[in-house]
C-alpha positions as CSV (number, residue, x, y, z in Angstrom):
1,X,-33.6,34.2,5.0
2,X,-33.4,30.4,4.2
3,X,-34.4,27.7,6.2
4,X,-32.0,25.0,6.9
5,X,-33.0,21.1,6.3
6,X,-30.7,18.2,6.4
7,X,-30.5,14.4,5.3
8,X,-29.3,11.6,7.1
9,X,-27.9,9.2,5.0
10,X,-26.5,5.2,6.6
11,X,-23.8,3.8,4.9
12,X,-23.7,0.7,7.3
13,X,-20.3,0.5,8.4
14,X,-18.2,1.0,5.1
15,X,-14.7,-0.1,5.8
16,X,-11.6,-0.2,3.9
17,X,-7.7,-1.1,3.7
18,X,-7.6,-5.1,3.6
19,X,-11.2,-6.1,4.6
20,X,-11.9,-7.4,1.0
21,X,-14.9,-8.7,2.4
22,X,-16.6,-5.4,2.9
23,X,-15.3,-4.0,-0.4
24,X,-16.4,-6.5,-2.5
25,X,-20.1,-6.3,-0.7
26,X,-20.5,-3.0,-2.2
27,X,-19.1,-4.6,-5.5
28,X,-21.8,-2.8,-7.8
29,X,-20.6,0.2,-6.4
30,X,-17.2,0.2,-5.4
31,X,-13.6,0.5,-7.5
32,X,-10.6,-0.8,-5.7
33,X,-7.0,0.3,-6.4
34,X,-4.7,-1.9,-4.6
35,X,-1.0,-3.7,-5.3
36,X,-0.9,-6.3,-8.1
37,X,-1.7,-9.7,-6.5
38,X,1.6,-11.2,-8.3
39,X,3.9,-8.6,-6.4
40,X,6.4,-6.7,-8.2
41,X,9.5,-8.1,-9.5
42,X,13.0,-7.1,-9.1
43,X,15.0,-5.3,-12.1
44,X,16.9,-7.4,-14.2
45,X,19.2,-6.8,-17.2
46,X,17.2,-8.9,-19.5
47,X,13.8,-6.5,-19.0
48,X,14.9,-3.2,-16.9
49,X,18.4,-2.7,-16.3
50,X,20.8,-2.6,-19.3
51,X,23.8,-2.1,-16.9
52,X,22.5,-5.3,-15.1
53,X,23.6,-3.2,-11.9
54,X,19.8,-3.3,-9.9
55,X,19.5,-7.0,-8.5
56,X,22.6,-7.3,-6.4
57,X,23.6,-7.6,-2.8
58,X,27.2,-8.2,-1.6
59,X,29.0,-10.0,1.0
60,X,32.5,-9.9,2.1
61,X,32.8,-13.5,2.5
62,X,30.6,-14.8,-0.4
63,X,30.3,-12.2,-2.9
64,X,27.4,-11.2,-4.9
65,X,24.3,-12.6,-4.3
66,X,21.7,-12.1,-7.3
67,X,18.1,-11.3,-6.6
68,X,16.6,-11.7,-10.2
69,X,17.1,-14.8,-11.7
70,X,19.1,-18.3,-12.1
71,X,17.9,-18.9,-15.6
72,X,20.0,-21.0,-17.5
73,X,21.5,-20.5,-20.8
74,X,18.9,-21.2,-23.7
75,X,15.9,-20.7,-21.5
76,X,13.2,-19.5,-23.3
77,X,12.3,-16.1,-21.7
78,X,8.4,-14.4,-21.3
79,X,9.0,-10.8,-20.7
80,X,5.2,-10.8,-19.1
81,X,5.6,-13.5,-16.8
82,X,6.7,-11.9,-13.4
83,X,8.0,-15.5,-12.1
84,X,10.8,-15.4,-14.6
85,X,12.4,-13.6,-11.5
86,X,13.0,-15.6,-8.6
87,X,12.4,-12.9,-6.0
88,X,8.8,-11.2,-6.0
89,X,8.2,-8.4,-3.4
90,X,5.0,-8.0,-1.8
91,X,2.6,-5.9,0.6
92,X,2.9,-8.4,3.4
93,X,6.2,-10.6,2.5
94,X,8.9,-11.4,0.4
95,X,8.9,-14.8,-1.8
96,X,11.3,-16.6,-3.7
97,X,15.1,-17.1,-3.4
98,X,18.3,-15.1,-4.8
99,X,21.4,-17.0,-5.8
100,X,25.1,-17.2,-4.8
101,X,28.5,-18.8,-5.2
102,X,27.3,-20.1,-1.6
103,X,23.9,-21.7,-2.9
104,X,20.8,-19.6,-2.8
105,X,19.0,-17.4,-0.1
106,X,15.4,-18.6,0.6
107,X,13.3,-15.6,1.6
108,X,9.9,-17.3,1.9
109,X,9.8,-21.2,3.0
110,X,6.9,-21.9,0.8
111,X,8.9,-20.6,-2.3
112,X,12.0,-21.7,-2.1
113,X,14.1,-23.3,-4.9
114,X,12.9,-26.8,-3.7
115,X,9.5,-25.7,-3.6
116,X,7.5,-25.5,-0.1
117,X,9.7,-26.3,2.9
118,X,7.5,-24.9,5.1
119,X,7.0,-27.3,8.5
120,X,5.1,-26.8,12.0
121,X,8.5,-26.3,13.4
122,X,11.3,-23.3,13.2
123,X,11.9,-24.1,9.5
124,X,8.6,-21.9,9.0
125,X,10.3,-18.9,8.2
126,X,9.9,-15.9,5.6
127,X,11.1,-12.3,5.1
128,X,8.4,-9.9,5.9
129,X,7.2,-6.4,5.0
130,X,5.2,-4.4,7.2
131,X,3.3,-2.5,4.0
132,X,5.7,0.4,4.3
133,X,8.8,-1.3,2.9
134,X,10.5,-1.9,6.3
135,X,11.5,-5.5,6.2
136,X,12.0,-8.6,9.0
137,X,11.8,-11.8,9.7
138,X,14.4,-14.2,8.4
139,X,16.0,-15.9,5.3
140,X,17.7,-19.5,4.8
141,X,20.7,-20.9,3.3
142,X,22.0,-24.3,3.3
143,X,25.6,-23.3,3.9
144,X,25.8,-20.5,6.2
145,X,22.2,-20.8,8.0
146,X,20.0,-17.9,9.0
147,X,20.0,-14.4,7.9
148,X,18.1,-12.0,9.6
149,X,16.8,-8.6,8.5
150,X,15.9,-6.6,11.1
151,X,17.7,-6.4,14.7
152,X,15.9,-3.4,16.1
153,X,13.5,-2.6,19.0
154,X,12.8,1.2,17.6
155,X,9.9,0.1,15.6
156,X,6.6,0.0,16.8
157,X,6.2,-3.5,14.5
158,X,9.8,-4.6,16.0
159,X,8.7,-6.7,19.0
160,X,7.4,-9.6,16.3
161,X,9.7,-9.7,13.4
162,X,12.8,-7.4,15.2
163,X,14.5,-9.1,17.8
164,X,16.5,-6.8,19.5
165,X,20.1,-7.1,19.4
166,X,21.7,-4.7,22.1
167,X,25.5,-4.4,20.2
168,X,24.0,-2.9,16.9
169,X,20.7,-2.5,15.2
170,X,20.0,-2.9,11.7
171,X,17.2,-3.1,9.2
172,X,16.4,-3.8,5.4
173,X,14.1,-1.5,4.0
174,X,12.6,-0.5,0.8
175,X,12.1,3.5,-0.5
176,X,10.8,4.1,-3.5
177,X,11.5,1.0,-4.8
178,X,15.3,0.7,-3.8
179,X,16.6,-1.5,-1.4
180,X,18.9,-0.1,1.5
181,X,20.4,-1.5,4.8
182,X,22.0,-4.6,5.8
183,X,21.1,-7.8,6.8
184,X,23.1,-10.0,9.3
185,X,24.3,-13.7,9.3
186,X,26.0,-15.0,12.4
187,X,28.4,-16.7,9.9
188,X,29.2,-14.5,7.2
189,X,28.5,-11.0,8.5
190,X,26.8,-8.3,6.7
191,X,25.0,-8.3,3.6
192,X,24.5,-5.1,1.7
193,X,21.9,-4.4,-0.7
194,X,22.9,-0.9,-1.9
195,X,26.3,0.7,-2.6
196,X,25.4,4.1,-1.2
197,X,25.3,2.4,2.4
198,X,28.6,1.5,2.2
199,X,30.1,4.6,0.2
200,X,30.9,2.5,-2.8
201,X,28.6,4.2,-5.6
202,X,30.8,5.1,-8.3
203,X,33.3,2.4,-7.8
204,X,30.2,-0.2,-8.2
205,X,26.7,0.8,-8.8
206,X,25.1,-2.2,-7.3
207,X,21.6,-2.2,-5.3
208,X,18.7,-4.2,-5.3
209,X,15.5,-2.3,-6.7
210,X,11.9,-3.5,-7.3
211,X,8.9,-1.8,-9.1
212,X,6.9,-2.5,-5.9
213,X,6.8,0.9,-3.9
214,X,4.1,1.4,-0.7
215,X,0.8,2.9,-1.5
216,X,-2.7,3.9,-0.1
217,X,-5.8,1.9,-1.6
218,X,-9.0,3.8,-2.1
219,X,-12.4,2.6,-2.8
220,X,-15.5,4.7,-3.5
221,X,-19.5,4.6,-3.2
222,X,-22.0,6.0,-5.0
223,X,-25.2,7.1,-3.1
224,X,-29.0,7.0,-4.5
225,X,-30.4,9.7,-5.7
226,X,-31.9,12.2,-3.4
227,X,-34.8,15.0,-4.1
228,X,-34.7,17.9,-2.1
229,X,-38.5,18.7,-3.2
230,X,-37.7,22.5,-4.2
231,X,-38.9,22.8,-7.7
232,X,-36.6,25.7,-8.2
233,X,-33.6,23.7,-6.7
234,X,-31.9,23.9,-3.3
235,X,-28.6,24.9,-2.1
236,X,-26.3,22.2,-0.9
237,X,-24.2,24.0,2.2
238,X,-22.3,21.3,3.7
239,X,-21.6,17.6,4.4
240,X,-20.2,15.6,7.2
241,X,-19.5,11.7,7.9
242,X,-19.7,10.0,11.1
243,X,-17.8,6.9,11.8
244,X,-13.9,6.0,12.9
245,X,-11.1,4.2,11.6
246,X,-10.3,0.6,12.4
247,X,-8.4,-0.4,15.3
248,X,-5.0,-1.3,13.5
249,X,-2.3,1.1,14.2
250,X,-0.9,2.4,11.0
251,X,2.8,1.3,10.5
252,X,4.0,4.1,7.9
253,X,4.8,7.6,9.2
254,X,3.7,10.7,7.3
255,X,0.7,9.1,6.1
256,X,-2.9,9.8,6.6
257,X,-6.4,8.0,6.5
258,X,-9.1,9.9,5.2
259,X,-12.5,10.3,3.8
260,X,-13.6,12.3,0.8
261,X,-16.6,13.5,-0.9
262,X,-17.8,14.5,-4.5
263,X,-20.9,16.0,-5.3
264,X,-23.0,15.6,-8.6
265,X,-26.5,17.7,-8.8
266,X,-29.0,18.1,-11.4
267,X,-32.4,19.0,-12.1
268,X,-33.8,16.5,-13.7
269,X,-34.1,12.6,-11.7
270,X,-32.4,11.4,-14.6
271,X,-29.1,13.2,-14.1
272,X,-26.4,13.4,-15.8
273,X,-24.3,12.6,-12.6
274,X,-21.2,14.6,-13.0
275,X,-19.3,14.3,-9.6
276,X,-17.3,17.2,-8.8
277,X,-14.8,18.6,-5.9
278,X,-14.3,21.9,-4.9
279,X,-12.3,22.8,-8.4
280,X,-15.3,21.7,-10.1
281,X,-13.4,18.7,-11.6
282,X,-13.3,14.9,-10.5
283,X,-9.6,15.4,-9.5
284,X,-10.2,16.9,-6.1
285,X,-12.1,16.0,-3.1
286,X,-14.3,18.0,-0.2
287,X,-12.4,16.5,3.1
288,X,-12.1,18.1,6.5
289,X,-9.1,20.3,7.0
290,X,-6.2,20.0,8.2
291,X,-7.2,16.5,9.6
292,X,-9.7,13.9,8.0
293,X,-12.0,12.8,11.2
294,X,-15.5,12.2,11.8
295,X,-18.1,14.7,13.3
296,X,-16.5,17.9,11.2
297,X,-18.8,20.0,8.8
298,X,-17.0,20.6,5.5
299,X,-18.4,23.4,3.6
300,X,-19.5,23.1,-0.1
301,X,-19.0,25.6,-3.0
302,X,-22.3,27.4,-3.1
303,X,-21.5,28.3,-6.6
304,X,-21.1,24.6,-7.7
305,X,-24.1,22.8,-5.9
306,X,-26.7,25.3,-6.5
307,X,-30.3,26.0,-7.8
308,X,-30.4,21.9,-8.5
309,X,-33.1,19.8,-6.9
310,X,-31.5,16.1,-7.3
311,X,-28.3,15.4,-5.7
312,X,-26.0,12.2,-5.1
313,X,-22.8,12.2,-3.2
314,X,-19.6,9.9,-3.9
315,X,-17.9,9.1,-0.6
316,X,-14.0,8.3,-1.1
317,X,-12.4,6.1,1.7
318,X,-8.3,6.4,1.6
319,X,-6.7,3.9,3.7
320,X,-2.9,4.4,4.9
321,X,0.3,3.3,3.2
322,X,0.6,0.2,4.5
323,X,-3.0,-0.8,3.8
324,X,-3.4,-1.6,7.5
325,X,-5.6,1.2,9.1
326,X,-9.2,2.3,7.3
327,X,-11.7,4.6,7.9
328,X,-15.3,3.8,8.6
329,X,-18.2,5.8,7.5
330,X,-21.4,4.9,9.6
331,X,-23.6,8.3,8.4
332,X,-23.4,10.7,6.0
333,X,-24.9,14.2,6.6
334,X,-26.2,16.4,3.9
335,X,-27.2,20.2,5.1
336,X,-29.0,22.1,2.3
337,X,-31.5,25.0,2.0
338,X,-34.1,25.9,-0.3
């Protein structure tokens, strides 16, 4: 019977999801996939929407509200510059302003048509994105005043950005890049972002659509090379991680914060180092099932990681969709047999 040994590899509290200082501390090893820091534009007729239908909201009092652009005739258009679009959707907020017959609807006091109009008082407004596409907060218009993007207390994050309205609840959301729901103005009433909400699609197929979607971010760390000391090679049996999760509460339903591993094993200390998962490719990961949590032994495929003296592991950290919650890996334990 094979005797069993194990390595304990300490990672010093690796974190993910919004903690860029920690990520870049491991910059020699980690690759991060996240949203474009410039955000994502609303679809517009000059670039992505030949029917010119995917950047319009509607209000019964003032008519169409254009979330695309107020470019004037004769303006030079650089389609590679996202800021030809007045409205930019980001993971934490929406910047810019929409235009209408009743002047602009400013979505962020720092990026209004008149520049930065933020102050230390009540005018410090913005429309917030919780990272999952649930919007809240306030927009401002010089003619009809405030427009609220949320009036419900149902969601966990509603207390700060969603003042509860006892008469009706409402919220503007983004799902798969498409806006839906209603904003509310005490002066002009409901602002509709999608014809499907009012049942007008087919008559007028308007909606506001963006290239932004909520997504998990990920990072990985490669270990140093470990020598089992067995000339004929060892068999890697299992892997386990110890740690926990950041204290932030995930705001996206149905998403999972998880840790995954890939293994590279060779007979020489110089490699080559081909990191693979359970299907013998770099496309899959070893992870605890059905829930990724610390302290669970994860079996490795004996046929893939056998009779090799040297090995490395690659640990992947995956945030939730809102990029607000992250795993924290303190220790990695590899179990192997000679």
